[in-house]
All heavy atoms as an XYZ file, in Angstrom:
912
protein
N      35.330     93.326    107.104
C      34.238     92.978    107.999
C      34.774     92.590    109.367
O      34.174     92.923    110.376
C      33.400     91.846    107.409
C      32.521     92.279    106.274
S      31.440     90.966    105.659
C      30.392     90.683    107.027
N      35.878     91.879    109.367
C      36.468     91.477    110.640
C      36.859     92.688    111.469
O      36.577     92.757    112.663
N      37.505     93.657    110.840
C      37.923     94.873    111.542
C      36.715     95.602    112.116
O      36.719     96.034    113.275
C      38.701     95.776    110.581
C      39.214     97.030    111.260
O      39.828     96.913    112.340
O      38.995     98.131    110.719
N      35.681     95.735    111.330
C      34.462     96.409    111.766
C      33.840     95.674    112.960
O      33.433     96.274    113.944
C      33.492     96.483    110.590
C      32.231     97.255    110.849
C      32.266     98.610    111.154
C      30.990     96.631    110.771
C      31.092     99.315    111.385
C      29.824     97.334    110.984
C      29.886     98.678    111.294
O      28.725     99.374    111.518
N      33.798     94.364    112.873
C      33.250     93.556    113.959
C      34.038     93.745    115.250
O      33.462     93.935    116.323
C      33.242     92.082    113.549
O      32.766     91.270    114.587
N      35.363     93.688    115.137
C      36.202     93.854    116.330
C      36.012     95.230    116.952
O      35.958     95.380    118.169
C      37.679     93.626    115.997
C      37.978     92.231    115.537
C      38.840     92.009    114.474
C      37.391     91.126    116.143
C      39.118     90.719    114.039
C      37.661     89.831    115.714
C      38.524     89.633    114.659
N      35.911     96.250    116.131
C      35.707     97.615    116.649
C      34.376     97.737    117.393
O      34.308     98.344    118.453
C      35.739     98.628    115.510
C      37.103     98.856    114.950
C      37.028     99.850    113.832
N      38.294     99.947    113.128
C      38.649    100.993    112.429
N      37.849    102.030    112.326
N      39.806    101.008    111.803
N      33.337     97.174    116.818
C      32.026     97.227    117.479
C      32.044     96.498    118.818
O      31.532     96.994    119.818
C      30.948     96.628    116.578
C      30.506     97.477    115.398
C      29.623     96.666    114.461
C      29.797     98.725    115.866
N      32.634     95.315    118.830
C      32.718     94.538    120.075
C      33.513     95.279    121.129
O      33.123     95.336    122.307
C      33.348     93.172    119.814
C      32.457     92.220    119.072
C      33.168     90.906    118.827
C      32.297     89.968    118.034
N      32.953     88.682    117.829
N      34.613     95.856    120.734
C      35.476     96.572    121.676
C      34.781     97.837    122.199
O      34.808     98.127    123.386
C      36.793     96.930    120.989
C      37.836     97.509    121.905
C      39.182     97.733    121.219
N      39.057     98.196    119.848
C      39.576     97.565    118.791
N      40.269     96.461    118.944
N      39.424     98.041    117.576
N      34.126     98.568    121.326
C      33.483     99.824    121.710
C      32.236     99.603    122.546
O      32.031    100.270    123.564
C      33.122    100.645    120.454
O      34.318    100.888    119.717
C      32.481    101.965    120.827
N      31.364     98.694    122.118
C      30.060     98.537    122.757
C      29.956     97.310    123.654
O      28.939     97.127    124.323
C      28.967     98.505    121.691
C      28.927     99.793    120.911
C      29.433     99.868    119.617
C      28.414    100.952    121.480
C      29.415    101.054    118.907
C      28.390    102.143    120.774
C      28.896    102.188    119.495
O      28.880    103.369    118.794
N      30.964     96.467    123.637
C      30.994     95.276    124.483
C      29.698     94.464    124.367
O      29.056     94.139    125.357
C      31.279     95.660    125.928
C      32.592     96.425    126.031
C      33.067     96.586    127.410
C      34.332     97.368    127.554
N      35.061     97.866    126.463
N      29.363     94.171    123.120
C      28.159     93.390    122.866
C      28.430     92.446    121.691
O      29.362     92.666    120.918
C      26.980     94.298    122.552
S      27.181     95.273    121.059
N      27.625     91.409    121.563
C      27.804     90.493    120.435
C      27.477     91.191    119.111
O      26.633     92.079    119.066
C      26.824     89.358    120.700
C      26.063     89.721    121.905
C      26.566     91.004    122.459
N      28.131     90.782    118.063
C      27.923     91.354    116.735
C      27.626     90.215    115.769
O      28.349     89.228    115.738
C      29.181     92.122    116.264
C      29.019     92.595    114.832
C      29.483     93.278    117.202
N      26.555     90.368    115.016
C      26.240     89.425    113.951
C      26.320     90.184    112.641
O      25.601     91.157    112.450
C      24.822     88.836    114.118
O      24.749     88.176    115.371
C      24.502     87.863    112.996
N      27.196     89.754    111.775
C      27.339     90.429    110.487
C      26.624     89.639    109.407
O      26.642     88.412    109.409
C      28.811     90.594    110.141
C      29.486     91.591    111.060
C      30.927     91.838    110.681
O      31.697     90.900    110.550
N      31.275     93.090    110.507
N      26.004     90.393    108.503
C      25.213     89.785    107.442
C      25.586     90.441    106.119
O      25.681     91.664    106.025
C      23.702     89.983    107.704
C      22.870     89.375    106.594
C      23.315     89.416    109.055
N      25.787     89.619    105.101
C      25.996     90.101    103.744
C      24.759     89.712    102.951
O      24.358     88.540    102.955
C      27.258     89.483    103.103
C      27.411     89.940    101.662
C      28.488     89.825    103.917
N      24.156     90.681    102.291
C      22.943     90.435    101.518
C      23.280     90.548    100.033
O      23.733     91.600     99.575
C      21.830     91.425    101.887
C      21.512     91.318    103.380
C      20.588     91.184    101.032
C      20.568     92.382    103.886
N      23.055     89.478     99.302
C      23.245     89.484     97.862
C      21.900     89.754     97.211
O      20.926     89.036     97.448
C      23.832     88.153     97.377
C      25.291     88.020     97.693
C      25.703     87.465     98.888
C      26.252     88.492     96.807
C      27.053     87.359     99.198
C      27.603     88.392     97.110
C      28.004     87.832     98.305
N      21.843     90.799     96.406
C      20.594     91.244     95.802
C      20.270     90.527     94.502
O      19.111     90.240     94.222
C      20.651     92.756     95.541
C      20.931     93.637     96.759
C      21.056     95.094     96.335
C      19.861     93.471     97.814
N      21.296     90.241     93.706
C      21.074     89.615     92.406
C      21.572     88.183     92.404
O      22.611     87.878     93.001
C      21.808     90.386     91.310
C      21.194     91.740     91.031
C      21.906     92.437     89.888
O      23.049     92.825     90.045
N      21.215     92.587     88.776
N      20.831     87.346     91.713
C      21.198     85.938     91.644
C      22.548     85.779     90.948
O      22.831     86.438     89.952
C      20.126     85.146     90.898
C      20.335     83.671     90.967
C      19.139     82.867     90.526
O      18.073     83.445     90.238
O      19.278     81.634     90.477
N      23.351     84.908     91.502
C      24.674     84.640     90.958
C      25.088     83.226     91.335
O      24.569     82.666     92.292
C      25.718     85.655     91.494
O      26.994     85.358     90.907
C      25.846     85.585     92.997
N      26.005     82.699     90.569
C      26.597     81.407     90.919
C      28.010     81.604     91.448
O      28.693     80.628     91.760
C      26.632     80.463     89.704
O      27.359     81.096     88.646
C      25.225     80.115     89.233
N      28.434     82.855     91.572
C      29.765     83.158     92.071
C      29.936     82.569     93.465
O      29.079     82.735     94.336
C      29.970     84.675     92.106
C      31.396     85.059     92.422
O      32.001     84.548     93.355
N      31.926     85.972     91.628
N      31.038     81.885     93.686
C      31.253     81.194     94.964
C      31.249     82.139     96.160
O      30.939     81.727     97.281
C      32.543     80.381     94.932
C      33.808     81.221     94.942
C      35.069     80.378     94.903
O      35.309     79.745     93.855
O      35.792     80.362     95.912
N      31.543     83.405     95.965
C      31.554     84.338     97.094
C      30.164     84.468     97.725
O      30.032     84.719     98.919
C      32.131     85.709     96.697
C      32.541     86.464     97.955
C      31.169     86.515     95.867
C      33.586     87.495     97.765
N      29.110     84.278     96.933
C      27.748     84.355     97.456
C      27.388     83.139     98.302
O      26.337     83.109     98.934
C      26.752     84.499     96.304
N      28.264     82.151     98.317
C      28.022     80.926     99.073
C      29.104     80.682    100.123
O      29.176     79.623    100.716
C      27.924     79.738     98.105
C      26.816     79.912     97.105
C      27.040     80.563     95.899
C      25.538     79.475     97.390
C      26.014     80.756     94.988
C      24.503     79.665     96.490
C      24.745     80.312     95.285
N      29.920     81.699    100.351
C      31.019     81.615    101.312
C      30.638     82.391    102.562
O      30.312     83.573    102.481
C      32.311     82.210    100.703
O      32.596     81.511     99.500
C      33.465     82.103    101.656
N      30.682     81.740    103.707
C      30.241     82.366    104.954
C      31.373     82.632    105.930
O      31.141     82.810    107.123
C      29.156     81.518    105.605
C      27.917     81.441    104.737
C      26.766     80.721    105.411
O      27.007     79.967    106.374
O      25.635     80.918    104.956
N      32.591     82.678    105.407
C      33.704     83.017    106.282
C      34.884     83.524    105.474
O      35.020     83.250    104.284
C      34.136     81.828    107.137
C      34.789     80.706    106.381
C      35.212     79.566    107.296
O      34.623     79.385    108.370
O      36.146     78.852    106.920
N      35.697     84.297    106.173
C      36.963     84.765    105.620
C      38.064     84.072    106.403
O      38.005     84.016    107.627
C      37.097     86.285    105.778
C      38.498     86.766    105.526
C      38.969     86.938    104.238
C      39.365     87.014    106.591
C      40.274     87.351    104.004
C      40.662     87.430    106.365
C      41.115     87.593    105.070
O      42.403     87.998    104.847
N      39.052     83.544    105.693
C      40.188     82.874    106.340
C      41.489     83.400    105.768
O      41.615     83.587    104.575
C      40.176     81.370    106.076
C      39.230     80.574    106.865
C      39.369     79.089    106.484
N      38.395     78.330    107.216
C      38.685     77.566    108.257
N      39.931     77.429    108.651
N      37.748     76.910    108.902
N      42.429     83.580    106.656
C      43.808     83.766    106.225
C      44.684     82.964    107.188
O      44.184     82.113    107.924
C      44.199     85.245    106.108
C      44.210     85.988    107.431
O      44.259     85.364    108.511
O      44.191     87.233    107.389
N      45.974     83.241    107.230
C      46.886     82.431    108.040
C      46.573     82.472    109.540
O      46.847     81.516    110.259
C      48.345     82.905    107.842
C      48.844     82.832    106.417
C      48.373     84.023    105.575
O      48.226     85.145    106.097
O      48.124     83.814    104.385
N      46.015     83.569    110.008
C      45.808     83.727    111.455
C      44.381     84.022    111.870
O      44.086     84.099    113.059
C      46.699     84.879    111.988
O      46.341     86.077    111.307
C      48.171     84.567    111.779
N      43.488     84.208    110.929
C      42.143     84.670    111.260
C      41.076     83.832    110.564
O      41.220     83.471    109.400
C      41.962     86.142    110.817
O      42.981     86.928    111.400
C      40.607     86.681    111.202
N      40.020     83.586    111.298
C      38.801     83.031    110.713
C      37.674     83.953    111.162
O      37.468     84.149    112.366
C      38.514     81.596    111.193
C      39.641     80.661    110.788
C      37.174     81.116    110.618
C      39.494     79.267    111.368
N      36.989     84.542    110.210
C      35.881     85.446    110.535
C      34.625     84.953    109.825
O      34.598     84.814    108.604
C      36.200     86.882    110.092
C      35.117     87.842    110.427
N      34.889     88.251    111.709
C      34.184     88.437    109.660
C      33.855     89.076    111.719
N      33.415     89.201    110.481
N      33.578     84.663    110.608
C      32.329     84.135    110.050
C      31.268     85.228    109.994
O      31.226     86.114    110.837
C      31.848     82.965    110.898
C      32.764     81.771    110.760
C      32.221     80.558    111.500
N      33.090     79.426    111.312
C      34.113     79.141    112.114
N      34.380     79.883    113.157
N      34.864     78.090    111.858
N      30.400     85.114    108.997
C      29.299     86.047    108.803
C      28.154     85.286    108.143
O      28.330     84.178    107.647
C      29.730     87.248    107.957
C      30.532     86.863    106.740
C      29.898     86.574    105.531
C      31.917     86.750    106.801
C      30.639     86.199    104.424
C      32.661     86.375    105.692
C      32.011     86.104    104.509
O      32.747     85.718    103.419
N      27.005     85.883    108.181
C      25.821     85.244    107.618
C      25.588     85.771    106.205
O      25.808     86.950    105.941
C      24.620     85.571    108.502
C      23.388     84.845    108.096
C      22.328     84.894    109.176
N      21.123     84.382    108.598
C      19.956     84.989    108.642
N      19.817     86.109    109.298
N      18.912     84.464    108.060
N      25.137     84.913    105.325
C      24.830     85.279    103.942
C      23.328     85.154    103.725
O      22.715     84.155    104.102
C      25.545     84.342    102.944
C      27.056     84.456    103.058
C      25.081     84.597    101.516
C      27.644     85.704    102.517
N      22.742     86.173    103.116
C      21.347     86.106    102.685
C      21.340     86.318    101.176
O      21.809     87.348    100.688
C      20.476     87.170    103.383
C      20.428     86.902    104.879
C      19.067     87.193    102.767
C      19.702     87.959    105.682
N      20.834     85.337    100.472
C      20.687     85.431     99.023
C      19.202     85.689     98.765
O      18.362     84.803     98.969
C      21.168     84.135     98.358
C      22.673     83.914     98.507
C      23.138     82.565     97.978
N      22.699     81.447     98.803
C      23.345     81.024     99.907
N      24.452     81.608    100.307
N      22.875     80.006    100.602
N      18.875     86.918     98.370
C      17.465     87.294     98.250
C      16.689     86.388     97.315
O      15.510     86.106     97.565
C      17.331     88.748     97.800
C      17.560     89.778     98.890
C      17.326     91.185     98.366
C      16.671     89.533    100.103
N      17.307     85.906     96.268
C      16.597     85.069     95.301
C      16.167     83.731     95.900
O      15.370     83.021     95.295
C      17.428     84.856     94.039
C      18.710     84.115     94.247
C      18.904     82.762     94.167
C      19.980     84.668     94.576
N      20.218     82.448     94.424
C      20.906     83.604     94.675
C      20.448     85.964     94.810
C      22.245     83.790     94.988
C      21.789     86.150     95.113
C      22.667     85.077     95.197
N      16.638     83.422     97.113
C      16.228     82.177     97.789
C      15.202     82.433     98.893
O      14.719     81.487     99.513
C      17.447     81.503     98.404
C      18.460     81.016     97.393
C      19.699     80.431     98.040
O      19.876     80.581     99.270
O      20.499     79.810     97.317
N      14.876     83.683     99.148
C      14.004     84.033    100.269
C      12.534     84.014     99.877
O      12.163     84.394     98.759
C      14.373     85.419    100.816
C      15.820     85.541    101.237
C      16.216     84.507    102.271
O      15.568     84.348    103.292
N      17.298     83.787    101.991
N      11.686     83.613    100.816
C      10.242     83.559    100.615
C       9.677     84.970    100.466
O       9.850     85.818    101.345
C       9.599     82.853    101.811
C       8.103     82.696    101.694
O       7.520     83.067    100.652
O       7.497     82.196    102.661
N       9.000     85.212     99.374
C       8.436     86.540     99.091
C       7.466     87.012    100.162
O       7.398     88.202    100.467
C       7.703     86.527     97.739
O       8.597     86.207     96.709
N       6.721     86.094    100.738
C       5.703     86.464    101.737
C       6.301     87.224    102.908
O       5.671     88.133    103.451
C       4.967     85.222    102.221
N       7.519     86.876    103.299
C       8.162     87.564    104.416
C       8.379     89.035    104.116
O       8.353     89.878    105.018
C       9.512     86.904    104.739
C       9.474     85.443    105.144
C      10.887     84.875    105.218
C       8.761     85.289    106.471
N       8.569     89.363    102.858
C       8.849     90.734    102.447
C       7.564     91.503    102.154
O       7.517     92.713    102.322
C       9.765     90.727    101.219
C      11.133     90.196    101.541
C      11.354     88.840    101.697
C      12.202     91.058    101.724
C      12.615     88.341    102.015
C      13.461     90.580    102.049
C      13.665     89.215    102.198
N       6.539     90.797    101.736
C       5.264     91.443    101.415
C       4.515     91.885    102.668
O       3.654     92.762    102.599
C       4.387     90.492    100.597
C       4.916     90.177     99.197
C       4.114     89.039     98.582
C       4.880     91.414     98.323
N       4.831     91.296    103.788
C       4.124     91.600    105.032
C       4.833     92.633    105.892
O       4.475     92.816    107.047
C       3.908     90.311    105.831
C       2.991     89.351    105.112
O       2.025     89.761    104.489
N       3.301     88.076    105.163
N       5.837     93.304    105.328
C       6.584     94.298    106.088
C       6.881     95.474    105.160
O       7.627     95.329    104.196
C       7.882     93.675    106.614
C       8.683     94.617    107.469
O       8.816     95.806    107.173
N       9.227     94.081    108.541
N       6.302     96.632    105.459
C       6.471     97.793    104.580
C       7.933     98.134    104.327
O       8.310     98.518    103.230
C       5.786     99.022    105.178
C       4.307     98.988    105.064
C       3.732    100.275    105.597
N       2.292    100.238    105.521
C       1.520    101.201    105.958
N       2.043    102.272    106.521
N       0.221    101.099    105.846
N       8.748     98.010    105.339
C      10.160     98.345    105.194
C      10.904     97.418    104.250
O      11.939     97.786    103.701
N      10.367     96.219    104.052
C      11.015     95.245    103.174
C      10.398     95.187    101.777
O      10.927     94.499    100.898
C      10.963     93.851    103.813
C      11.705     93.699    105.136
C      11.521     92.294    105.695
C      13.175     94.033    104.992
N       9.318     95.912    101.561
C       8.635     95.870    100.257
C       9.563     96.150     99.073
O       9.475     95.460     98.050
C       7.455     96.846    100.232
C       6.172     96.363    100.887
C       5.157     97.499    100.972
C       5.587     95.181    100.130
N      10.478     97.121     99.163
C      11.350     97.371     98.009
C      12.245     96.182     97.638
O      12.669     96.062     96.490
C      12.195     98.567     98.454
C      11.353     99.268     99.465
C      10.638     98.150    100.197
N      12.507     95.297     98.590
C      13.338     94.121     98.321
C      12.525     92.955     97.771
O      13.086     92.025     97.186
C      14.056     93.679     99.598
C      15.094     94.656    100.156
C      15.530     94.217    101.549
C      16.276     94.765     99.222
N      11.223     92.977     97.948
C      10.363     91.851     97.573
C      10.526     91.399     96.117
O      10.561     90.193     95.856
C       8.899     92.165     97.880
N      10.648     92.300     95.145
C      10.780     91.833     93.761
C      12.051     91.022     93.496
O      12.165     90.377     92.457
C      10.810     93.133     92.942
C      10.130     94.130     93.795
C      10.492     93.748     95.205
N      12.988     91.051     94.411
C      14.242     90.310     94.236
C      14.192     88.930     94.885
O      15.154     88.171     94.815
C      15.401     91.115     94.833
C      15.569     92.537     94.296
C      16.701     93.241     95.012
C      15.771     92.541     92.792
N      13.063     88.590     95.505
C      12.941     87.333     96.230
C      12.450     86.208     95.309
O      12.119     86.426     94.147
C      11.998     87.481     97.437
O      10.698     87.881     96.981
C      12.535     88.508     98.424
N      12.375     85.004     95.900
C      12.012     83.795     95.150
C      10.571     83.878     94.647
O       9.658     84.185     95.408
C      12.194     82.572     96.050
C      11.892     81.259     95.353
C      12.337     80.057     96.155
C      11.566     79.907     97.428
N      11.900     78.680     98.154
N      10.392     83.577     93.365
C       9.055     83.574     92.772
C       9.080     82.815     91.452
O      10.109     82.758     90.785
C       8.546     85.015     92.531
O       7.232     84.962     91.985
C       9.454     85.787     91.594
N       7.941     82.252     91.101
C       7.804     81.609     89.793
C       7.404     82.632     88.735
O       7.519     82.369     87.548
C       6.750     80.498     89.846
C       7.192     79.323     90.698
O       8.415     79.084     90.794
O       6.320     78.663     91.292
N       6.903     83.790     89.197
C       6.453     84.824     88.268
C       6.914     86.195     88.761
O       6.196     86.867     89.501
C       4.926     84.790     88.148
O       4.495     85.820     87.299
N       8.108     86.616     88.356
C       8.628     87.907     88.807
C       7.703     89.082     88.495
O       7.540     89.977     89.322
C       9.963     88.041     88.059
C      10.365     86.646     87.748
C       9.077     85.903     87.514
N       7.079     89.081     87.324
C       6.199     90.190     86.945
C       4.971     90.239     87.847
O       4.564     91.316     88.293
C       5.788     90.074     85.468
O       6.981     90.033     84.670
C       4.949     91.252     85.033
N       4.389     89.098     88.143
C       3.225     89.053     89.036
C       3.611     89.524     90.436
O       2.840     90.247     91.086
C       2.636     87.648     89.083
N       4.786     89.136     90.887
C       5.251     89.578     92.205
C       5.434     91.088     92.222
O       5.012     91.759     93.166
C       6.560     88.876     92.571
C       7.204     89.298     93.888
C       6.269     89.088     95.077
C       8.525     88.550     94.093
N       6.031     91.659     91.179
C       6.210     93.104     91.108
C       4.862     93.811     91.115
O       4.692     94.820     91.816
C       7.006     93.480     89.849
C       7.303     94.968     89.672
C       8.109     95.515     90.846
C       8.028     95.195     88.348
N       3.888     93.274     90.390
C       2.538     93.860     90.397
C       1.914     93.800     91.786
O       1.266     94.753     92.227
C       1.636     93.159     89.381
C       1.981     93.542     87.960
O       2.483     94.628     87.698
N       1.737     92.634     87.029
N       2.110     92.690     92.482
C       1.579     92.543     93.836
C       2.216     93.570     94.773
O       1.527     94.183     95.587
C       1.827     91.130     94.344
C       1.210     90.857     95.694
C       1.444     89.425     96.164
O       2.114     88.626     95.506
N       0.891     89.096     97.315
N       3.510     93.755     94.646
C       4.204     94.747     95.474
C       3.655     96.141     95.169
O       3.357     96.920     96.084
C       5.732     94.693     95.254
C       6.424     95.850     95.960
C       6.288     93.363     95.728
N       3.495     96.472     93.890
C       2.983     97.789     93.496
C       1.582     98.021     94.052
O       1.268     99.118     94.537
C       2.998     97.922     91.981
N       0.753     96.993     94.022
C      -0.604     97.113     94.565
C      -0.570     97.336     96.074
O      -1.336     98.127     96.616
C      -1.430     95.869     94.230
C      -1.792     95.768     92.774
C      -2.461     94.438     92.428
O      -2.608     93.564     93.267
N      -2.846     94.291     91.175
N       0.328     96.646     96.752
C       0.466     96.811     98.200
C       0.937     98.222     98.528
O       0.406     98.864     99.440
C       1.444     95.770     98.780
O       0.975     94.463     98.454
C       1.580     95.909    100.282
N       1.913     98.709     97.797
C       2.422    100.066     98.022
C       1.307    101.086     97.786
O       1.190    102.070     98.523
C       3.647    100.356     97.131
C       4.053    101.817     97.207
C       4.816     99.458     97.534
N       0.476    100.856     96.797
C      -0.612    101.782     96.475
C      -1.629    101.907     97.605
O      -2.355    102.901     97.683
C      -1.305    101.348     95.185
N      -1.686    100.934     98.491
C      -2.649    100.991     99.608
C      -2.112    101.756    100.820
O      -2.841    101.952    101.788
C      -3.046     99.579    100.066
O      -1.909     98.928    100.648
C      -3.599     98.748     98.909
N      -0.866    102.190    100.776
C      -0.278    102.922    101.911
C      -0.868    104.322    101.931
O      -0.738    105.082    100.967
C       1.262    102.958    101.804
C       1.819    101.537    101.873
C       1.857    103.849    102.882
C       3.310    101.425    101.591
N      -1.519    104.666    103.021
C      -2.236    105.941    103.090
C      -1.318    107.146    103.299
O      -1.634    108.249    102.858
C      -3.296    105.896    104.193
O      -2.678    105.627    105.437
N      -0.201    106.955    103.950
C       0.741    108.048    104.164
C       1.491    108.303    102.852
O       2.330    107.494    102.438
C       1.716    107.682    105.286
C       2.715    108.769    105.611
O       3.180    109.468    104.683
O       3.057    108.916    106.794
N       1.186    109.412    102.200
C       1.728    109.702    100.869
C       3.254    109.774    100.877
O       3.908    109.258     99.971
C       1.137    111.020    100.315
C      -0.373    110.893    100.146
C       1.788    111.409     98.991
C      -0.814    109.760     99.241
N       3.819    110.390    101.898
C       5.275    110.500    101.970
C       5.927    109.110    102.067
O       6.901    108.818    101.384
C       5.677    111.357    103.158
C       7.143    111.625    103.207
C       7.477    112.549    104.349
N       8.681    113.263    103.990
C       9.087    114.339    104.568
N       8.391    114.872    105.528
N      10.202    114.918    104.199
N       5.360    108.255    102.916
C       5.880    106.894    103.046
C       5.725    106.136    101.728
O       6.638    105.440    101.287
C       5.165    106.160    104.181
C       5.681    104.761    104.403
C       4.971    104.015    105.522
O       3.913    104.489    106.005
O       5.466    102.951    105.911
N       4.578    106.303    101.105
C       4.330    105.637     99.831
C       5.349    106.083     98.781
O       5.896    105.263     98.040
C       2.907    105.951     99.357
C       2.509    105.193     98.113
C       1.152    105.625     97.615
O       1.034    106.730     97.078
N       0.154    104.780     97.787
N       5.641    107.373     98.728
C       6.609    107.890     97.760
C       8.017    107.368     98.049
O       8.751    107.021     97.123
C       6.596    109.420     97.763
C       5.344    110.007     97.165
C       5.255    111.517     97.340
O       5.859    112.087     98.239
N       4.487    112.153     96.468
N       8.391    107.337     99.315
C       9.715    106.825     99.676
C       9.867    105.362     99.290
O      10.895    104.949     98.731
C       9.980    106.998    101.172
C      10.252    108.434    101.552
O      10.671    109.238    100.718
N      10.016    108.766    102.799
N       8.857    104.572     99.598
C       8.915    103.147     99.262
C       8.918    102.955     97.749
O       9.663    102.127     97.219
C       7.755    102.379     99.941
C       7.992    102.352    101.457
C       7.628    100.969     99.375
C       6.857    101.770    102.266
N       8.121    103.751     97.043
C       8.076    103.659     95.581
C       9.441    103.983     94.973
O       9.896    103.305     94.042
C       6.996    104.596     95.009
O       5.728    104.193     95.526
C       6.962    104.545     93.492
N      10.109    104.992     95.489
C      11.434    105.348     94.992
C      12.438    104.226     95.192
O      13.187    103.863     94.274
N      12.446    103.673     96.391
C      13.353    102.550     96.686
C      13.005    101.341     95.828
O      13.896    100.648     95.313
C      13.281    102.182     98.164
S      13.901    103.465     99.270
N      11.724    101.095     95.683
C      11.254     99.968     94.872
C      11.716    100.106     93.429
O      12.184     99.148     92.822
C       9.726     99.882     94.948
C       9.036     98.826     94.106
C       9.499     97.439     94.498
C       7.525     98.945     94.266
N      11.621    101.307     92.893
C      12.039    101.537     91.514
C      13.515    101.242     91.306
O      13.910    100.636     90.314
N      14.325    101.660     92.254
C      15.770    101.426     92.153
C      16.090     99.941     92.246
O      16.805     99.381     91.415
C      16.522    102.212     93.239
C      16.412    103.712     92.954
C      17.980    101.773     93.326
C      16.841    104.593     94.105
N      15.549     99.288     93.272
C      15.881     97.877     93.489
C      15.257     96.959     92.440
O      15.890     95.993     92.001
C      15.477     97.452     94.898
C      16.333     98.091     95.991
C      15.741     97.840     97.371
C      17.759     97.588     95.923
N      14.035     97.254     92.009
C      13.407     96.427     90.976
C      14.193     96.502     89.672
O      14.193     95.552     88.877
C      11.958     96.851     90.762
N      14.898     97.602     89.467
C      15.731     97.752     88.278
C      16.860     96.740     88.210
O      17.448     96.517     87.152
N      17.174     96.094     89.336
C      18.180     95.043     89.324
C      17.662     93.754     88.678
O      18.447     92.910     88.251
C      18.648     94.730     90.753
C      19.381     95.859     91.482
C      19.600     95.480     92.932
C      20.694     96.168     90.783
N      16.343     93.621     88.622
C      15.752     92.396     88.065
C      14.998     92.647     86.768
O      14.854     91.756     85.935
C      14.803     91.772     89.090
C      14.322     90.400     88.691
C      13.531     89.745     89.789
N      13.599     88.301     89.694
C      13.110     87.483     90.595
N      12.526     87.966     91.684
N      13.200     86.194     90.433
N      14.498     93.861     86.610
C      13.658     94.199     85.459
C      14.281     95.340     84.665
O      14.972     96.183     85.217
C      12.264     94.648     85.927
C      11.516     93.618     86.700
C      11.606     93.586     88.094
C      10.726     92.678     86.068
C      10.909     92.633     88.816
C      10.030     91.720     86.787
C      10.130     91.696     88.168
N      13.975     95.394     83.386
C      14.359     96.546     82.562
C      13.236     97.564     82.691
O      12.233     97.488     81.991
C      14.549     96.139     81.107
C      15.730     95.218     80.901
O      16.723     95.394     81.630
O      15.663     94.341     80.033
N      13.395     98.493     83.626
C      12.343     99.496     83.866
C      12.609    100.771     83.110
O      13.676    101.163     82.851
C      12.240     99.789     85.368
C      11.935     98.592     86.253
C      11.977     98.991     87.714
C      10.551     98.047     85.914
């Protein structure tokens, strides 16, 4: 990540914010580590743990709908049903199919589909 960040900064001469997104809940310390350190380098990045994110933020954005079932909820099945109902209201069939495909793949990380 550090190498990638340095290349982007050097090439485009702009600030770079790196983000690591964890899709599945884990207690592994790497999901809670926001920097890489060695003898000469400290590289910081942002961590997003989907299981801690508010579902509403994902339900209100079509592009984020496939990630919604992985977000914080007291009822994962109800959330998945809500996402499916929202996707069903998308009038553009191609967009609906694309989102449904992505949703199926990502929901498989939380559910036995």
